[in-house]
C-alpha positions, 0 to 999 in steps of 0.5 A: 500500499501507499502512504499518503504525504510521502513520495512514491518509491514502489510501482505495481502492475495492478491498479491501486484500489481507492483508499478506504474511509478508515485507515488500517492498522499498522500490523495489517499494512505490514502483513500485506507486504509479506505476500507482495513482491515490490518492484524497485528499479532504483534500489540497487542503482541509487544511493540511500535517501536520508530521513530528511528527504522523506520529512521534507516530502511530507510537507506537501502531501498529495491530496488528490486521492483523498479529495476524490474520496471525500468530495464534501470536504475541502482539501484544507479540512481533510484529517491528517494521517496519524501513525501508530508507530512511535516517534514517526518511524516508518518501514522503508523496505521489508525484511524480504527486500533485505534478504533479497539484497544480501543474496544479490550482492553475494551472487554478484560478488561470486560472479565478479571473482569468477570473471576475474579468474577467467580474465587472468587465464586469458591474459596469461595465454595472450601474453604467450601468444603475443611473444610467439606472434611477434617472433614469427612476424619479425621473422617473416618480415626479415625473410621478405626483406631478404627476398626483396634484396635479391630481386633488386640485385637481379633487376640491377644486373639486367639494367646494366646490361641493357644500358651498355647496349643502348649507348652503343646503338645511339652512337650508330644512329647519330652517324646516320643522322648526319648522312641524312642531313647531307642527302636532304640538302640535294633535293631542292631543285626537283621539288620546285618543278613539281611544286609549281605544276601543283600550284598552277592546278590550284588556279582551276575554278569551282568543280574542276578543283577535283582530286583527280588522277592528275592531282593524285599523281602530282601529289604522289610525284611531290611525295616521291620528289620530296622523299629527298625532302619530305620522305628523307625529312620524315626519315630524318625527323624519325631518326631525330625522334628515335634519338630522343627516344633512345636518350629518354630510354637511356635516362630511364635506365640510368634513373631506374638503376640509381633508384635500385641502388639507393633501394638496395642500400635501404633494404639491406640496412633494414634486413640487418636490423635486430632488436638489439641493433642501434638507431631503432626508435619509435615513430608514432603513426608511421604505420598509418602513412601509406607513402607507397606508390606501387605493389611488387607486381607493378614494381617489377613491371615498371623495371621490366617495361623500362628494359622492354622499352630500351630493347624496343627502341634498340630494335627500331633504331637498327631497323631505321638505319637499315630502311634509311640505307634502302631509301637513299638508293631507291629514291631517284629511280622512283622519282623518274618513273612517277615523272612519266606517270604524271605526263600520262595522267595529264594527257588523259585529263585533257581528253576527258575535260574536252569530252565533259565540256561537250556533254555539259552543253547538251545537258544544259539544253535539256535542263532548260526544256525541263524548267519550261515543263515544270513551270507549266505543271506548277501553274496547273497545280496552283489552279487546282488548289484555288478551285479546291479552296472554293469548294471548301468554302461552300462546304464550311459555309453549309456547316456554319449555316446548319449550326444555327438551326433551332432546338431539336432541328440540330440533328446530325442527319445524313446531310451533316455527316456528308458535309463533315466528310466533304470538308475532311476530304477537301482538307486532305486533297489540299494538303496533298496538293500543297505538298505536290506544289512544294515538291514542284517548286523545289524541283524547279529550284533544283533545276534552275540551280543545275542550270547555273551550275552547268553554265558556270561549269562551262567556264570552268572547263575552258579554264581547266583546259588552258591550265593543263595544256598551256601551263603545266605541260609547257613546264614539264619538258626537262627534268634534273639528273637522279644522280645529282638529286641523290647528292652523289656528285 
C-alpha cells in the first residue's frame, strides 16, 4: 500500500484500489507486504535516501486521492494521517527486500570473482601468444626483406646490361643522322618543278578543283620528289625522334638503376636490423602513413617495361638505319618513274575535260527544256488548289449555317455527316496538293540551280583546259639528273 504524504517509491502492475474511509492498522499494513513482491528499479542503482528527504516530502502531501474519496470536504479540512508507530518511524523496505539484497550482492561478488579468474587465465595465454606472434611476424618480415634484396640485385644486373647496349646503338644512329642531312640538302631543284605544277593547277575554278588522277599523281610525284625532302625529312625527323627516344630510354634506365641502388642500400640496412641493433626508435603513426606508390607486381613491371622499352627502341633504331640505306638508293629511280606517270595522267585528263565540256552543253539544253515544263505543271497545281479552296468554302459555309438551326432541328442527319466528310476530304486533298506544289517548286529550284551550275561549269572547263595544256605541260619538258638529286656528285 502507499502512505499518503510521502513520495512514491514502488510501482505495481495492478491498479491501486481507492483508499478506504478508515485507515487499517499498522500490523495489517506490514502483513500485506509479506505476500507482495515490490518492484524497485532504483534500489540497486541509487544511493540511500536520508530521513530528511522523506520529512521534506511530507510537507506537501498529495491530496488528490483523498479529495476524490471525500468530495464534501475541502482539501484544507481533511484529517491528517496519524501513525501508530512511535516517533514517526516508518518501514522503508521489508525484511524480504533486505534478504534479497544480500543474496544479490553475494551472487554479484561470486560472478565478479569468477570473471576475474577467467580474465587472468586469458591474459596469461594472450601474453604467450603475443611473444610467439611477434617472433613469427619479425621472422617473416626479415625473410621478405631478404627476398626483396635479391630481387633488386637481379634487376640491377639486367639494367646494367641493357644500358651498355643502348649507348652503342645511340652512337650508330647519330652517324646515320649526319648522312640524311647531307642527302636532304640536294633535293631542292626537283621539288621546285613539281611544286609549281601543283600550284598552277590550284588556279582551276569551281568543280574542276577536283582530286583527279592528275592531282593524285602530282601529289604522289611531290611525295616521291620530297622523299629527298619530305620522305628524307620525315626519315630524318624519325631518326631525331628515335634519338630522343633512345636518350629518354637511357635516362630512364639510369634513373631506375640509381633508384635500385638506393633501394638496395635501404633494404639491406633494414634486413640487417635486429631487436638489439642501434638506431631503432619509435615513429608514432608511421604504420598509418601509406607512402607507397606501387606493389610488387607493378614494381617489377616498371623495370621490365623500362628494359622492354629500351630493347624495343634499340630494335627500332636498327631497323631505321637499314630502311634509311635502302631509301637513299631507291629514291632516284622512283622519282623518274613517277614523272612519266604524271605526263600520262595530264594527257588523259585533257581529253576527259574536252569530252565533259561537250556533254555539259547537251545537258544544259535539256535542263532548260525541263524548267519550262515544270513551270507549266506548277501553274496547273496552283489553279487546282484555288478551285478546291472555293469548294471548301461552300462546304464550311453550309456547316456554319446549319449550326443556327433551332432546338431539336440540330439533327446529325445524313447531310450533316456528308458535309463533314466533304470538308475532311477537301482538306486532305488540299494538303496533298500543297505538298505536290512544294515538291514542284523545290524541283524547279533544283533545275534552276542545275542550269546555273552547268553554265558555270562551261567556264570552269575552258579554264582547266588552258591550265593543263598551256601552263603545266609547257613546264614539264626537262627533268634534273637523279644522280644529282641523291647528292652523289
